[in-house]
C-alpha positions, 0 to 999 in steps of 0.5 A: 058513837064518837068518843066524848071530849074529856075535860079538866076544869081548873078553878080555885073556887069549888063553886065554879068548878062544880058549876062549870063542870055541870054546864059542860056535861049538859052536852052529851059529847063532853065529860069532865074527868076531873077538876083542879084547884090551882095551876100546880094541881092542874099540871099534875093532872094534865100529865097524868090524865091527858085531857082533850081540853082544859078550862083554866081560871086566871086568878089562882093561888100557888100558880096562877092561870098565865104561869100555868098556861106557859108551863102547860104549853112547854111541858104538856101541850093541851088545848086550853080555854081561859075563863077570864073576867070582862074587865080592862085588866082581864082583857089585857090578861086574856090577850096575853093568854091567847098569845101564849097559846090558849085556844080561846077564852070565855068571859065570866059575866060578873067577875071571878065568882060568877053566879050567872055563869050559865049565861055563857053556857052555849059559848063555853060548850061550843069553844070546848068542842072547837078546842078539842079539834085544835092542833096545839102542836102547831102553837109557836112560842113568842120568838126571842127578838119579840120580847122587846120592841125592835129598833125602827128602820130608817123611814123611806120617803113613802112612810107616812104618806097615803098608801098605794097598796093595802095589806089585809090580815084575817084571823080567828081561832089561834089568831093572836099568837099567829099575828104575833109571828107576822106583824112584828116581822114587818118593817116600820117603813112598809110601803102599805097600810095594814088592816087586821081583822081578828075575830074577837068581841068588844073590849079585847081588840084594844088590848090586842092592838096595844100588845102588837104595837109594843113589839112591832116596828109598825105603829099599831092601833085599834081602828076608829071611824074616820082614821086616815090610812098611812103607810107603815101603820096597822089598824085593828078592827074593833070588836063588834064592828065591821071595818071598811073603807069609806074612800082610798084614804079613810077608814069606816066602821059599822055595826051592820049584821054579822057576816058568817056569824061574826063581826068584824068579818074579814070578807067585809074588809076585803071586799071594801078594799078591792073597790078602792085598791083593786090589784093593790090588795094583798090578802093574808088569811091565817089560822081560824075556824070557818070560811070567813075571808074566802069570798074576799080572797076570791074578790082580791084575785079577780081584781088582780091582787095577791093572796097568801094563806097560812099552811096546815102544819103551823095552823092551830085550826086549819079552817079559813086558810084551807077554804081559800087554798081549796078554792084555788085562790091562794098564790102562796101557802106558807108556814107562819114564820115565812109570811111577813117576808112574803108580804114584803115581796108581794108589795114589791111586785 
């Protein structure tokens, strides 16, 4: 029998602590070893009990969830699943938490005290099981130069024109932090458009795009139907929609069935891009569970394009990149901090 996953549940509500604990322990592979009522209580118990996973509320007295998360990742790195309200403010907080090192999040269906929290039981259990296998030691804190928006380079003549090359970045678990290590390092005069597919539900991708835009030299936006592709601009696939190309210059969105149980799916975007850009596609596969992106990476290679994947040593979850590498479809396997430079190099080939 495999060792059970030991979880610490952190919430300022006694009701939520009890209910979340019961939901988790409905899975015989999970045991809640203790609960904590705020961030300070959580830090003390994490250091003493060393749980495999922590579920962390956002709004708490003494030390809130985000502040607690920053300290956890610095003082006692542990896989964390955030419990967040599904509001605009909640989505911005959640995206910040993911860039600070949270493995994933589960939305509270009806606010801070969710009497219907049972609706997300299956999702919560699944994400805790994934988090237990995550390599939080590979988490990279946001680097100092990214704390404020960099000075934009003087644009090259090609900037703002229809691109001849396309960069497609796919990521899942651990992706928001990984994207923060790649996208802001790309020059604002990049001679390509960038499409970003992060596995994320509706309501959160706009906050992700806004956060990346604030710290990047590229212009970053959440994609919309009919967006024109431009050099030096990045487009984030909206949650709940596949992103594809309707022509070499126009983006399209659809709500066709999920692929690999996800929507947006990286494979959909990659395969669509190959139809219009062929050898001009650079595929980048970052940290994430599963194998989305592998079929698209194979299509890119067949068309003569380039592929780069994140290495195991810097992945939070070495799933999606591993599959591409094991298929022999990765031109380069690199640590996350070297990928932006490699993208620029590949575009010059």
